[in-house]
C-alpha positions in Angstrom: 82.9 84.2 160.1 82.9 84.2 163.8 79.6 86.3 164.1 78.0 83.7 161.8 79.1 80.9 163.6 77.9 82.5 167.0 74.7 82.9 165.1 74.4 79.5 164.2 75.0 78.3 167.6 72.4 80.6 169.2 69.9 78.6 166.7 71.3 75.3 167.9 74.3 74.5 165.3 77.5 74.0 166.6 80.3 74.0 164.2 83.2 71.5 165.0 86.0 72.4 162.7 86.5 75.2 160.0 89.4 74.8 157.6 91.0 78.1 156.5 93.1 78.6 153.4 95.8 81.1 154.7 96.6 83.3 151.7 98.9 85.4 153.8 97.0 88.5 153.2 96.1 89.4 157.1 96.5 87.9 160.5 93.9 85.2 161.3 92.2 85.2 164.5 92.3 81.3 164.8 90.1 79.9 167.4 92.2 77.1 169.3 90.3 73.7 168.8 88.2 74.8 166.2 89.9 76.4 163.3 92.5 74.3 161.0 94.6 75.9 158.6 94.6 74.0 155.2 98.1 74.0 154.4 99.2 72.4 158.0 96.5 69.7 157.6 97.4 68.7 153.9 101.3 68.8 155.0 100.2 66.3 158.1 98.6 63.9 155.8 101.5 63.8 153.0 100.4 61.4 150.2 98.0 59.3 152.2 95.1 57.7 150.1 91.6 58.2 151.3 89.0 56.0 150.2 85.8 57.8 148.7 82.4 57.2 150.5 79.7 55.8 148.1 76.6 58.1 148.3 73.3 58.0 147.1 72.3 60.2 144.2 69.6 61.9 146.3 71.6 62.4 149.4 71.7 66.0 150.7 75.3 67.7 149.6 74.7 71.3 150.8 72.0 73.9 151.5 72.3 77.3 149.2 70.4 80.1 151.2 69.1 82.7 149.1 66.9 85.9 149.7 65.1 85.6 146.7 62.5 88.5 145.8 60.8 88.4 149.5 64.0 89.3 151.4 63.3 86.5 153.6 66.0 83.5 153.7 65.3 80.4 151.7 67.1 77.2 151.6 67.7 75.2 148.6 68.7 71.6 149.1 71.3 70.4 146.7 71.7 66.7 146.3 74.9 64.7 145.1 73.7 63.2 141.8 73.1 64.9 138.4 
């Protein structure tokens, strides 16, 4: 993950935070100030309610990258609506 984030930063994308779910399978090489442990973050907020934000159905949700048949990555933008 650190290598992928370093590559993204070289291309101009800076990731502010990474949420890690600790399955206790191995040691986590946590980067201070960037990496957050999911269990600790949930514990910190307790039963706090968070208001949902309204989104337009055509607002971007995520980009799925696939190599397809050419071997070159292509980004497919998925929106929030059905």
